C-alpha positions as CSV (number, residue, x, y, z in Angstrom):
1,M,0.0,0.1,0.0
2,S,1.3,3.6,-0.7
3,D,2.6,6.0,1.7
4,W,0.0,8.8,2.7
5,R,0.1,12.0,4.7
6,I,-2.7,14.1,6.2
7,A,-3.1,16.6,3.5
8,G,-2.6,20.3,4.1
9,R,-0.6,20.0,7.0
10,G,3.2,20.4,6.4
11,P,5.6,21.6,9.1
12,G,4.4,24.6,10.6
13,G,0.8,24.0,9.5
14,Q,1.4,25.2,6.0
15,S,0.3,23.5,2.8
16,S,2.5,20.5,1.8
17,E,3.2,19.4,-1.7
18,E,3.0,15.9,-0.8
19,D,-0.6,15.9,-0.4
20,V,-2.6,12.8,-1.2
21,E,-4.5,12.9,-4.3
22,I,-7.6,11.1,-4.0
23,Q,-8.4,9.1,-7.1
24,G,-12.0,7.9,-7.6
25,A,-14.1,5.7,-5.2
26,D,-11.4,2.9,-4.9
27,F,-9.6,5.0,-2.3
28,Y,-12.4,4.6,0.0
29,R,-13.5,1.0,-1.3
30,C,-12.9,-1.7,1.3
31,R,-14.2,-4.8,2.7
32,F,-16.0,-4.6,6.1
33,Y,-14.1,-7.6,7.7
34,R,-10.4,-8.8,7.6
35,A,-11.1,-11.9,5.6
36,R,-11.3,-11.1,1.9
37,V,-13.9,-13.5,1.0
38,P,-16.8,-14.8,3.3
39,E,-16.7,-18.2,4.8
40,K,-18.9,-21.3,3.6
41,D,-22.4,-21.2,5.0
42,S,-22.2,-17.5,6.1
43,V,-24.9,-15.1,5.2
44,V,-24.0,-11.9,3.2
45,K,-25.6,-8.9,1.8
46,V,-25.7,-8.9,-2.0
47,E,-26.9,-6.5,-5.0
48,T,-27.9,-8.4,-8.0
49,F,-26.4,-6.6,-11.3
50,E,-26.9,-9.1,-14.0
51,I,-29.5,-11.8,-14.6
52,I,-28.3,-14.5,-17.3
53,D,-30.0,-17.8,-18.3
54,M,-28.3,-20.0,-15.9
55,G,-28.5,-17.7,-12.8
56,A,-27.5,-14.2,-11.8
57,R,-24.3,-12.3,-11.0
58,V,-24.1,-10.4,-7.7
59,R,-21.8,-8.0,-5.8
60,L,-21.0,-8.9,-2.2
61,L,-21.6,-5.5,-0.6
62,E,-19.6,-6.4,2.7
63,Y,-16.7,-7.6,0.8
64,A,-15.9,-4.7,-1.3
65,G,-18.2,-5.6,-4.1
66,I,-16.4,-8.8,-5.2
67,E,-18.6,-11.0,-7.4
68,G,-20.7,-14.0,-6.7
69,F,-22.9,-16.2,-8.6
70,I,-26.3,-17.7,-7.7
71,Q,-27.5,-20.6,-10.0
72,M,-31.2,-20.8,-11.1
73,N,-31.8,-24.0,-9.0
74,Q,-30.6,-22.1,-5.8
75,V,-33.1,-19.2,-6.0
76,S,-36.1,-20.9,-4.8
77,T,-37.5,-24.2,-3.4
78,R,-40.1,-24.1,-6.1
79,R,-39.7,-24.5,-9.7
80,V,-38.2,-21.6,-11.3
81,R,-39.3,-20.6,-14.8
82,S,-38.2,-16.9,-14.9
83,L,-35.5,-15.5,-12.8
84,Q,-37.0,-12.1,-13.1
85,K,-40.0,-13.2,-10.9
86,Y,-37.3,-13.9,-7.9
87,L,-34.5,-11.7,-8.6
88,K,-34.4,-8.0,-9.7
89,I,-31.4,-5.9,-10.9
90,G,-30.5,-3.6,-8.3
91,R,-32.1,-5.3,-5.4
92,R,-30.2,-5.9,-2.1
93,E,-30.9,-9.0,-0.2
94,M,-29.4,-11.5,2.0
95,M,-27.9,-15.0,0.5
96,E,-26.0,-17.8,2.1
97,V,-22.6,-18.7,0.9
98,L,-22.4,-22.3,-0.7
99,R,-19.0,-22.7,-1.9
100,V,-15.9,-20.5,-2.0
101,D,-12.8,-20.8,-4.3
102,W,-10.2,-18.9,-2.4
103,K,-7.7,-18.7,-5.1
104,K,-10.1,-17.3,-7.9
105,T,-12.4,-15.6,-5.3
106,Y,-15.4,-17.5,-7.1
107,I,-18.4,-17.6,-4.8
108,D,-21.5,-19.5,-5.2
109,L,-24.6,-18.3,-3.2
110,S,-28.0,-19.7,-2.2
111,K,-31.4,-18.1,-1.4
112,K,-33.4,-21.2,-1.0
113,S,-31.2,-22.7,1.9
114,L,-31.3,-19.4,3.9
115,M,-33.4,-19.8,7.2
116,P,-35.5,-16.8,8.4
117,D,-33.8,-16.5,11.7
118,S,-30.4,-16.4,10.2
119,R,-31.5,-13.8,7.8
120,E,-32.6,-11.5,10.4
121,E,-29.4,-12.0,12.4
122,A,-27.3,-11.2,9.2
123,E,-29.6,-8.2,8.6
124,K,-28.7,-6.6,12.0
125,R,-25.2,-7.4,11.5
126,W,-25.1,-5.7,8.0
127,K,-26.8,-2.6,9.6
128,K,-24.2,-2.2,12.3
129,S,-21.3,-3.1,10.1
130,K,-22.6,-0.3,7.6
131,K,-22.7,2.2,10.3
132,V,-19.3,1.4,11.4
133,H,-18.1,1.6,7.6
134,E,-19.9,5.1,7.5
135,I,-17.8,6.2,10.5
136,M,-14.6,4.8,9.0
137,F,-15.3,6.4,5.8
138,E,-15.7,9.9,7.3
139,V,-12.5,9.5,9.2
140,A,-10.7,8.5,6.2
141,M,-12.0,11.6,4.2
142,K,-11.0,13.9,7.1
143,L,-7.4,12.4,7.1
144,K,-7.3,11.9,3.4
145,C,-6.1,8.4,3.8
146,P,-7.2,5.1,2.3
147,I,-10.0,3.6,4.3
148,E,-8.3,0.1,4.2
149,L,-5.3,1.5,5.8
150,L,-7.4,2.6,8.8
151,Y,-9.2,-0.6,9.0
152,E,-5.7,-2.6,9.0
153,Y,-4.5,-0.2,11.8
154,W,-7.6,-0.4,14.1
155,G,-10.8,-1.1,12.5
156,W,-10.8,-4.8,12.1
157,D,-9.3,-5.3,15.6
158,M,-12.6,-3.8,17.0
159,Y,-14.5,-6.8,15.4
160,E,-12.1,-9.4,16.8
161,N,-10.5,-7.9,20.0
162,C,-13.0,-5.3,21.6
163,G,-14.9,-7.7,23.9
164,F,-18.0,-6.6,22.6
165,D,-20.5,-8.4,20.4
166,H,-19.9,-5.9,17.5
167,A,-17.5,-3.1,16.7
168,L,-20.2,-0.6,16.5
169,D,-20.9,-1.3,20.5
170,A,-17.3,-0.6,21.1
171,M,-17.3,2.6,19.3
172,R,-20.4,3.6,21.1
173,V,-18.6,3.1,24.5
174,A,-15.5,4.9,23.2
175,M,-17.6,8.0,22.2
């Protein structure tokens, strides 16, 4: 990862020529968790972006938008004649991870095997994680540093080592 500095603050408070130049949304794009891809049987929030004959391609929102695929036979327990009845482009919903190819980052997903209680729990986790990500995004904007760097320094540790159920709970106590 590249070196960065807090822009606009050189020695003595004057402007620095080494200000970081923000180049597009990738500067602030980052996964919510330390793992680069989700684990098998976990429930993730996805957004459908393409529907094809055999299934649909989706983006995993919690994992920096990496692509996943849901096969037609994993959409519903009933017979699926048209995917457009079950999946809509742009719709965000929870899906369960069936298989993960770590090397190629291929992720197969399922809607039909998802239990209602695990969906509700994952929805709560998503909302809290999204709030943590919004806070991290604001801090990254103020510091003009890559958001992934902030996560590496202290963000992901809050999820794992804070002693709370979620990183948002640790942030609330800290504030």
